[in-house]
C-alpha positions in Angstrom: 0.0 0.0 0.0 1.6 3.3 -1.2 0.3 6.6 0.2 1.1 10.2 -0.7 0.4 13.2 1.6 0.6 16.7 0.2 0.4 19.8 2.3 0.3 23.1 0.4 1.5 26.2 2.2 1.9 29.8 1.1 5.6 29.3 0.2 6.3 25.6 -0.1 4.4 22.5 -1.0 5.4 19.5 1.3 5.1 16.0 0.0 5.6 12.6 1.6 5.3 9.1 0.1 5.0 6.1 2.3 5.2 2.4 1.5 3.2 1.2 4.4 4.2 -2.5 4.1 7.9 -1.6 4.3 7.7 1.4 6.6 9.8 3.3 4.0 9.3 7.0 3.5 10.4 9.6 0.9 10.0 13.3 1.3 10.0 16.2 -1.1 9.5 20.0 -1.1 8.6 22.2 -4.1 7.7 25.9 -4.4 4.0 26.6 -4.2 2.6 27.8 -7.6 0.4 30.6 -6.2 -1.5 31.2 -9.5 -2.8 27.6 -9.4 -1.4 25.4 -6.5 -2.5 22.3 -8.3 0.3 22.8 -10.9 3.1 22.7 -8.4 1.4 19.9 -6.4 1.1 17.6 -9.5 4.7 18.3 -10.5 5.8 17.5 -6.9 3.9 14.3 -6.9 5.5 13.2 -10.2 9.0 14.1 -8.9 8.4 12.3 -5.6 7.2 9.2 -7.4 10.4 9.3 -9.6 12.5 9.7 -6.4 10.9 6.6 -4.9 10.9 4.6 -8.0 7.1 4.3 -7.9 4.8 4.6 -11.0 2.1 7.3 -10.5 -0.6 4.8 -11.3 0.7 2.6 -8.5 -0.3 5.1 -5.8 -3.2 3.7 -3.7 -4.2 6.8 -1.9 -3.5 10.5 -2.2 -4.4 12.8 0.7 -4.2 16.6 0.5 -4.2 19.5 2.9 -4.9 22.9 1.3 -5.0 26.6 2.2 -7.1 27.6 -0.8 -10.3 28.3 1.2 -8.3 29.8 4.1 -6.4 32.2 1.9 -9.5 33.3 0.1 -11.1 34.2 3.4 -8.0 35.8 5.0 -7.3 37.9 1.9 -11.0 38.5 1.2 -10.6 37.4 -2.4 -13.7 35.2 -2.8 -16.7 35.3 -5.1 -19.4 38.0 -5.3 -22.1 36.5 -3.1 -25.8 37.1 -3.0 -28.0 36.3 0.0 -31.7 35.2 0.0 -33.4 35.4 3.4 -36.6 36.4 5.3 -38.0 39.9 5.2 -36.5 41.9 8.1 -33.4 39.7 8.3 -31.2 40.9 5.5 -28.8 42.7 7.9 -28.3 39.9 10.4 -24.8 39.2 9.0 -23.9 42.9 9.3 -25.3 43.6 12.8 -23.8 40.5 14.4 -23.8 40.4 18.2 -23.0 42.8 20.9 -19.7 41.1 21.4 -16.8 42.9 19.6 -13.2 42.0 19.2 -12.2 45.0 21.3 -15.0 46.2 23.5 -13.5 49.5 24.6 -11.8 50.7 21.4 -13.5 53.4 19.4 -11.2 52.7 16.5 -11.6 48.9 16.3 -12.2 46.9 13.2 -15.3 44.8 13.1 -14.5 42.3 10.3 -18.1 41.4 9.4 -18.9 45.1 8.8 -15.6 46.3 7.4 -15.1 43.4 5.1 -18.7 42.1 4.4 -19.1 38.7 2.8 -22.3 39.9 1.1 -22.7 43.5 0.0 -26.1 44.9 1.1 -27.3 45.5 -2.4 -27.0 41.7 -3.0 -29.0 40.7 0.1 -32.5 39.9 -1.1 -35.6 39.1 0.9 -38.6 36.8 0.2 -42.0 36.1 1.8 -41.7 32.9 3.9 -41.9 32.0 7.6 -41.5 28.9 9.6 -42.3 28.6 13.3 -39.7 27.5 15.9 -40.9 23.9 15.6 -40.6 23.9 11.8 -44.3 24.5 11.2 -45.2 26.6 8.1 -46.7 29.9 9.1 -46.3 31.6 5.8 -45.8 29.6 2.6 -42.8 30.3 0.4 -43.6 32.8 -2.4 -41.9 31.1 -5.3 -42.5 33.9 -7.7 -40.6 36.3 -5.4 -37.8 33.8 -5.2 -37.6 33.6 -9.0 -37.5 37.4 -9.2 -34.7 37.9 -6.8 -32.7 35.1 -8.4 -33.0 36.9 -11.7 -31.9 40.1 -10.1 -28.8 38.5 -8.6 -28.0 36.9 -11.9 -28.3 40.2 -13.7 -26.0 41.8 -11.1 -23.3 39.3 -11.8 -23.4 37.4 -8.5 -21.5 34.1 -8.8 -22.6 32.4 -5.6 -25.8 32.5 -3.5 -26.3 31.8 0.2 -29.8 30.7 1.2 -30.5 31.5 4.9 -34.1 31.2 6.2 -35.4 31.3 9.8 -35.7 27.9 11.5 -34.5 26.0 8.5 -32.4 23.9 11.0 -35.7 22.3 12.1 -37.3 22.1 8.6 -35.2 22.7 5.5 -38.0 22.2 3.0 -38.1 25.9 2.0 -34.4 26.3 1.7 -34.2 23.2 -0.5 -37.0 24.6 -2.7 -35.1 27.8 -3.1 -32.1 25.8 -4.1 -34.1 24.0 -6.7 -35.5 27.3 -8.1 -32.0 28.7 -8.3 -31.0 25.6 -10.3 -33.8 26.4 -12.8 -33.2 30.1 -13.1 -29.4 30.3 -12.7 -27.8 26.8 -12.9 -24.3 28.2 -13.1 -24.4 29.7 -9.6 -22.8 28.1 -6.6 -25.5 27.6 -4.0 -25.0 27.2 -0.2 -28.0 26.5 2.0 -27.5 27.2 5.7 -29.3 24.0 6.9 -27.0 21.8 4.8 -23.9 23.5 6.3 -24.8 24.3 9.9 -28.3 23.1 11.0 -28.3 24.9 14.3 -29.9 27.9 16.0 -27.9 31.2 16.3 -28.8 33.1 13.1 -25.7 35.3 12.9 -23.4 32.3 13.1 -25.5 30.2 10.7 -26.0 32.9 8.2 -22.3 33.8 8.3 -21.1 30.2 7.9 -23.3 29.7 4.9 -22.1 33.0 3.4 -18.5 31.9 3.9 -19.2 28.7 2.1 -20.6 30.7 -0.8 -17.8 33.2 -0.7 -15.0 30.6 -1.0 -17.0 28.0 -2.9 -16.3 28.9 -6.6 -12.6 29.2 -6.0 -12.3 25.9 -4.1 -14.6 24.1 -6.7 -12.5 25.4 -9.6 -9.3 24.3 -7.8 -10.6 20.8 -7.0 -11.8 20.3 -10.5 -8.4 21.4 -11.9 -6.5 19.2 -9.5 -8.5 16.1 -10.3 -8.0 16.7 -14.0 -4.3 17.3 -13.7 -3.8 14.2 -11.6 -5.7 12.1 -14.1 -3.7 13.6 -17.0 -0.4 12.9 -15.1 -1.4 9.2 -14.8 -2.2 9.2 -11.1 -4.9 6.5 -10.8 -6.7 7.7 -7.6 -8.8 10.7 -6.8 -7.6 12.9 -4.0 -9.1 13.1 -0.5 -8.9 16.5 1.1 -8.3 17.2 4.8 -11.1 19.0 6.6 -11.1 21.1 9.8 -12.6 18.2 11.8 -9.4 16.1 11.5 -10.8 13.8 8.8 -10.7 13.7 5.1 -13.5 13.8 2.5 -13.8 13.0 -1.2 -13.0 15.7 -3.7 -16.6 16.0 -4.6 -17.8 16.4 -1.0 -15.0 18.9 -0.3 -15.9 21.0 -3.3 -19.6 21.1 -2.1 -18.7 22.2 1.4 -15.5 24.2 1.2 -16.1 26.0 4.5 -15.1 22.7 6.1 -11.6 23.1 4.6 -10.7 26.4 6.4 -8.3 24.7 8.9 -7.2 21.9 6.6 -3.4 22.5 7.1 -3.4 23.1 10.9 -5.7 20.1 11.5 -3.2 17.9 9.6 -0.4 19.2 11.8 -2.3 18.2 14.9 -2.8 14.7 13.5 0.9 14.5 12.6 1.9 15.5 16.1 -0.5 13.1 17.7 1.0 10.3 15.5 4.5 11.0 16.7 3.3 11.2 20.3 1.4 7.9 20.0 4.5 6.1 18.6 6.4 7.4 21.7 3.7 6.0 24.0 2.3 9.4 25.1 -1.4 10.2 25.3 -1.4 13.8 26.6 0.2 16.0 24.0 0.5 19.7 23.1 1.1 20.0 19.4 3.4 23.0 18.6 3.7 23.9 14.9 5.9 26.9 14.3 6.6 28.1 10.7 7.8 31.4 9.3 4.8 33.5 10.2 2.6 31.7 12.8 2.5 29.2 15.6 -0.4 26.7 15.7 -1.2 25.0 19.0 -3.5 22.0 19.5 -4.3 19.7 22.4 -4.6 15.9 22.4 -5.9 14.0 25.5 -6.7 10.3 26.1 -10.2 11.2 24.7 -8.7 12.3 21.4 -8.4 15.7 19.8 -9.9 18.7 21.6 -12.7 20.1 19.4 -13.3 23.9 19.3 -16.4 25.1 21.0 -18.9 27.6 19.5 -17.1 30.4 21.4 -13.7 29.6 19.9 -14.4 28.9 16.3 -13.5 32.2 14.7 -11.4 32.5 11.5 -10.3 35.9 10.0 -12.7 37.6 12.4 -15.8 35.6 11.3 -17.6 32.9 13.2 -17.3 29.5 11.4 -19.7 27.0 12.9 -18.5 23.7 11.5 -16.8 20.9 13.4 -13.2 22.0 13.9 -10.2 20.7 15.8 -9.3 23.4 18.4 -6.2 25.0 16.9 -5.0 28.3 18.3 -2.9 30.4 16.1 -0.7 33.4 17.0 1.6 35.6 14.9 4.9 34.1 16.1 7.4 32.4 13.8 10.9 32.5 12.3 10.0 35.6 10.2 8.5 37.6 13.1 10.0 41.0 13.2 11.6 42.5 16.4 11.2 46.2 16.8 10.8 49.1 19.3 7.4 50.7 18.9 6.5 54.4 19.0 5.9 54.2 22.8 9.3 52.7 23.4 8.1 49.1 24.0 10.2 46.2 22.7 8.0 43.9 20.6 8.4 40.7 18.6 5.7 40.0 16.0 3.0 39.6 14.9 4.5 41.5 11.9 6.5 39.1 9.8 9.1 39.4 7.0 7.3 36.5 5.3 9.0 34.6 2.5 9.7 37.8 0.6 11.9 39.6 1.6 12.3 37.2 4.5 14.9 37.4 7.3 18.0 39.6 6.7 20.2 36.5 6.8 18.4 35.1 3.7 20.0 37.8 1.6 16.8 38.6 -0.2 16.5 42.3 0.8 15.2 41.9 4.4 16.3 44.9 6.5 14.5 44.3 9.8 15.7 41.9 12.6 13.7 38.7 12.8 13.6 35.6 15.1 15.6 33.7 12.5 18.3 36.4 12.5 18.4 36.2 16.3 19.0 32.5 16.1 21.7 33.1 13.6 23.5 35.6 15.8 23.3 33.2 18.8 25.0 30.5 16.7 22.0 28.2 16.6 21.8 28.2 12.8 24.7 27.4 10.6 25.2 29.2 7.3 26.4 26.0 5.5 23.9 23.5 6.7 20.6 25.4 6.6 18.0 23.4 4.5 20.5 20.7 4.1 23.0 23.1 2.6 20.7 24.1 -0.2 20.2 27.7 1.1 23.3 29.4 2.4 22.7 32.1 5.0 24.5 35.4 5.5 25.6 35.8 9.2 26.9 39.3 8.6 23.5 40.5 7.5 21.9 39.1 10.7 24.6 40.6 12.8 24.0 44.0 11.2 20.3 44.2 11.8 20.6 42.9 15.4 23.3 45.4 16.1 20.9 48.2 15.1 18.2 46.8 17.4 20.8 46.4 20.2 21.8 50.1 19.9 18.2 51.1 20.5 18.0 48.8 23.5 21.3 49.7 25.0 22.9 46.3 24.8 25.2 44.2 22.5 23.9 42.2 19.6 24.0 38.7 21.3 22.0 40.1 24.3 19.5 41.7 21.9 19.2 38.4 20.1 18.6 36.5 23.3 16.0 39.1 24.3 14.2 38.5 21.0 14.0 34.8 21.7 12.9 35.4 25.3 9.9 37.5 24.1 8.9 35.2 21.3 9.2 32.1 23.5 7.0 33.7 26.2 4.5 34.8 23.6 4.2 31.1 22.5 4.2 29.9 26.1 1.3 32.2 26.9 -0.6 30.9 23.8 -0.2 27.4 25.1 -1.4 28.5 28.5 -4.6 29.8 26.9 -5.3 26.3 25.5 -4.3 24.4 28.6 -4.5 26.2 31.9 -7.5 28.3 30.9 -9.2 25.1 29.7 -8.6 23.1 32.9 -5.4 21.2 31.7 -2.1 21.3 33.6 0.7 21.5 30.9 3.1 19.7 33.2 1.0 16.6 32.6 1.7 16.8 28.8 4.5 16.3 26.3 5.2 19.0 23.8 5.3 17.8 20.2 7.3 20.4 18.2 7.4 20.6 14.5 7.3 23.0 11.6 10.5 24.6 10.3 11.0 26.7 13.5 9.3 24.6 16.2 12.3 22.5 17.2 14.4 25.6 17.5 12.3 27.0 20.4 10.6 23.9 21.9 12.9 23.2 24.8 12.9 26.8 26.0 9.1 27.0 25.7 8.7 23.7 27.5 10.9 24.8 30.4 8.9 28.0 30.7 5.7 26.0 31.2 7.3 23.2 33.3 6.7 20.6 30.6 9.2 17.8 31.2 9.4 16.3 27.7 9.6 17.5 24.1 9.0 15.2 21.2 10.5 16.1 17.8 9.0 14.0 15.0 11.2 12.3 12.4 10.4 14.9 9.7 9.4 18.1 11.6 9.2 20.3 8.6 6.7 18.1 6.8 4.7 16.8 9.8 1.5 18.3 8.5 1.9 16.3 5.3 2.8 13.2 7.3 -0.4 13.7 9.4 -2.5 13.3 6.3 -1.3 9.7 6.2 -2.7 9.0 9.6 -6.3 10.1 9.1 -9.7 8.6 8.2 -12.7 9.6 6.2 -14.9 11.6 8.5 -18.5 13.0 8.1 -20.5 14.9 10.6 -24.3 15.1 11.1 -26.1 17.3 13.6 -29.7 17.7 14.8 -31.3 20.1 17.3 -33.1 18.7 20.4 -33.7 21.2 23.2 -34.5 18.5 25.7 -34.2 18.7 29.5 -32.7 16.0 31.6 -35.8 16.2 33.8 -38.1 15.2 31.0 -36.1 13.1 28.5 -37.8 11.6 25.4 -35.9 8.4 24.9 -38.0 7.4 21.8 -37.2 10.7 20.1 -33.5 10.5 21.0 -33.1 7.0 19.7 -35.0 7.7 16.5 -33.0 10.8 15.8 -29.7 9.1 16.5 -30.6 6.2 14.2 -31.4 8.6 11.4 -28.1 10.5 11.8 -26.2 7.2 12.0 -27.9 5.9 8.8 -27.0 9.1 7.0 -23.2 9.0 7.8 -23.0 5.3 7.1 -24.7 5.7 3.8 -22.2 8.4 2.8 -19.2 6.3 3.8 -20.5 3.3 1.9 -21.2 5.4 -1.1 -17.5 6.5 -1.0 -16.5 2.8 -1.5 -15.8 1.6 2.0 -16.8 -1.8 3.3 -19.2 -2.0 6.2 -16.4 -3.4 8.4 -14.5 -0.2 7.8 -17.3 2.1 9.1 -17.6 3.2 12.7 -19.8 5.8 14.4 -19.2 8.2 17.3 -22.1 9.9 19.1 -22.1 13.1 21.1 -24.5 15.6 22.7 -24.1 19.4 23.2 -25.3 20.1 26.7 -25.5 23.1 29.0 -27.1 24.1 32.3 -30.5 25.8 31.7 -29.8 29.5 31.2 -26.3 29.2 29.9 -25.4 30.6 26.5 -23.0 27.9 25.2 -22.6 24.2 25.3 -20.1 21.5 26.2 -19.7 18.3 24.2 -20.4 15.0 25.9 -20.0 11.5 24.5 -23.1 9.3 24.2 -22.8 5.5 24.8 -23.2 3.2 21.9 -26.4 1.3 21.4 -30.1 2.0 22.3 -30.3 4.7 25.0 -32.1 3.9 28.2 -32.3 5.8 31.5 -29.0 4.4 32.7 -27.2 5.5 29.5 -28.7 9.0 29.8 -27.5 9.2 33.4 -24.0 8.6 32.1 -24.4 11.5 29.7 -25.6 13.9 32.5 -22.8 12.8 34.9 -20.2 13.2 32.1 -21.5 16.8 31.5 -21.0 17.7 35.2 -17.5 16.3 35.1 -16.5 18.2 31.9 -18.1 21.4 33.2 -16.0 21.0 36.4 -12.9 20.5 34.4 -13.6 23.4 32.1 -14.8 26.0 34.6 -13.7 24.6 38.0 -17.2 23.9 39.3 -20.4 22.0 38.5 -24.0 22.6 39.5 -25.3 19.1 40.2 -28.7 20.3 41.3 -29.3 22.4 38.2 -31.3 21.0 35.2 -29.3 20.2 32.1 -30.5 21.0 28.6 -29.5 18.7 25.7 -29.3 21.2 22.8 -27.8 19.1 19.8 -27.2 15.5 18.9 -24.0 14.9 16.9 -23.0 11.8 15.0 -19.6 11.4 13.4 -19.1 8.6 10.8 -15.5 7.4 10.6 -14.3 5.3 7.6 -11.0 3.6 8.3 -8.3 4.2 5.7 -4.9 2.6 5.4 -2.4 4.5 7.5 1.3 5.0 8.0 2.0 3.0 11.2 5.6 3.6 11.8 9.0 4.8 10.5 12.4 3.3 11.1 15.9 4.6 11.6 19.2 2.8 11.4 20.0 0.7 14.4 23.8 0.7 13.6 26.3 3.5 13.9 27.3 5.8 16.7 26.8 9.3 18.0 30.3 10.2 16.9 29.4 9.3 13.3 26.7 12.0 13.4 29.0 14.9 14.5 29.3 17.6 11.9 31.6 19.9 13.8 32.4 21.5 17.1 31.5 25.2 17.5 30.1 27.7 20.0 26.6 29.0 20.6 25.0 31.4 23.2 22.8 30.0 26.0 21.6 31.4 29.3 23.2 29.8 32.2 22.9 30.9 35.8 20.9 33.9 34.7 23.7 35.1 32.4 24.1 34.8 28.6 27.2 32.8 27.9 28.9 31.5 24.8 29.4 27.8 25.2 31.1 25.0 23.3 28.4 23.3 21.3 28.4 20.1 19.2 26.6 20.1 15.9 25.0 16.9 14.6 23.4 15.5 11.5 20.1 13.9 12.5 20.0 11.4 9.7 23.2 9.8 11.1 21.9 9.4 14.6 21.0 5.7 15.2 18.1 4.5 17.2 18.9 4.6 20.9 21.5 7.3 20.6 21.6 10.1 23.2 22.8 13.6 22.7 23.3 16.0 25.6 23.1 19.8 25.3 24.4 22.3 24.5 24.0 20.9 21.0 22.3 21.6 17.7 20.9 18.9 15.5 20.6 19.7 11.8 18.3 18.1 9.2 17.0 19.3 5.8 13.6 20.5 7.0 14.3 21.9 10.5 16.9 22.5 13.2 16.7 21.2 16.8 18.3 23.2 19.6 19.3 21.4 22.9 20.2 23.9 25.6 22.4 22.9 28.5 20.8 20.4 30.9 18.6 18.8 28.2 19.2 15.4 26.7 17.7 14.0 23.5 17.3 10.3 22.7 16.4 8.8 19.3 13.5 6.3 19.7 12.8 3.4 17.5 10.5 5.4 15.2 13.1 8.1 14.7 11.6 10.8 17.0 13.8 12.7 19.3 12.6 12.4 22.9 14.1 15.4 24.8 14.2 15.5 28.6 13.9 19.2 29.6 16.3 20.3 32.3 14.8 22.2 35.3 11.3 21.1 34.3 9.8 18.8 37.0 7.4 16.1 35.7 4.3 15.3 37.7 4.2 12.0 39.5 1.6 9.5 38.4 -0.8 10.5 41.2 -0.3 14.2 40.4 -1.1 13.6 36.7 -4.3 11.9 37.6 -5.2 14.8 39.9 -4.3 17.4 37.2 -6.5 15.7 34.7 -9.4 15.0 37.0 
């Protein structure tokens, strides 16, 4: 079984080919073709196949993470969208809620008003009204629908979002509007709110449907081009695309619901980090993906990936209410710029030098000091071995820009460089606290899985700041997101509103609705070509105490529900609430708001990698040098050993201070830290001065 994973980023496209039976892996990296990323992707696939000696038509599975939808939303370069809704509700997506990004700023930007997804002149209303139980109060005026569709077509609208009140209970009218659009304007991309996000909360539902319509034509065009190019290149399988929920879907399903692709890349990174942690025998993981511009943080517990709640699912300033792995992103990476602001404060990021011009040491015209330049000045990067020696660095350029910053700060260049790293590391540590401590998790009970081009450079210092005792560096940290694609399954979600109290449960209704949802996801997976034995189902409920505004997700036991099974659900909710907020209200009534069913179709996966068992640490030594590290509260230049990672055998141990080079990343081992190569090729780093929790303390921390 031969699998290919492809993760397309803004600068590079990362590829990995795995022969599952042999455990053999080949990796490749090509520049992203920004005009049409499918061009570079297909070229990279062909080059990777040639490198591995595998014919393109021998590939059994191709999985793909993409930023097409993400970039369209972030850059606000989507389709011209029209909206069809009820009379009196055309401005819901403009008004939003009372909550604002910055409550007390009179100059703040409100994204859904400053960058509207649908211009007001393209928001059309029709006569129609359903009641809260889905009953028809006013029939749909089909003549009005035809008229507004013709107006939108005449205006040049390419995509239409259909958002009617209470369609999450009864979608008949929305589907009829879709059918009329198909008759009057068959070329339009249509997005109905009930098919994307069948829940209450009109602002979020309308906005999510509008985002789907906004990015839909661009994603649809990309997917169609990709499938055609792969077929022309002789690749015999259709791609599966990574979705924000941590699963993949067929190309057709992905093109129909592109809003589910918004966190495609970061979700794949969490999967890759979880894979490396699982091979190391660790269940509690913090995934730490640091690239040139941003750092993505995810959490994995024994229950699996942490999924974002309704309060946390915001992308580019818009609420996106689809199932999403909880990934927190901050502007901190190798290209983050260090500067003194107008008020005299020393800051690092979120401004970034990006790929162009990039850090000063790249020699591409960068003139501001960045985190990469700071690592260069401190001797943690080597000009001859960066990117496997394919990209020489210019130390003098880094020294010059850090000297300028140092003059502003009243210190020398190495001290300024160390200060840059201190700030960026604490920024990243604070971001991790927001996903752990503020969510009821003790970071000392976790291992930090660091990857991305810059993650291993900073991981040990960040872990020490948080008291995390262990860092795991996957075998291929720079392409861990691509690797994560090879560890996933097909995954489809279904949801249905309930609004049921634990004091008056309706077991017959619950079991009937669960059966309907299960049948739907099973049918989709079977239609995708999976055998019944490959299909599994997960069931969950969104619950809250009566009067609360948001819900927590609770697992539902398998099988037919009875009173005992429901009692498990209520008790689980109390426990999760106590973990999340520090308390539970056992005497308060609980409201079950939504039922969720996730269909999981098992796919072949990369199970392990292997590294040479022979050799010695001495064989891996590249050179002896010197780097700056903090010791005893002072910055000191220390003798440092530089290693090639691909020559470190399984079982080898390396003590800091040391730097370990590989083509796709660089790992820094400060003093008092020790790295060991495990059987899968991951580096397991014991962090000096970080005290691990004892077994009893771990249980208490996770209770």
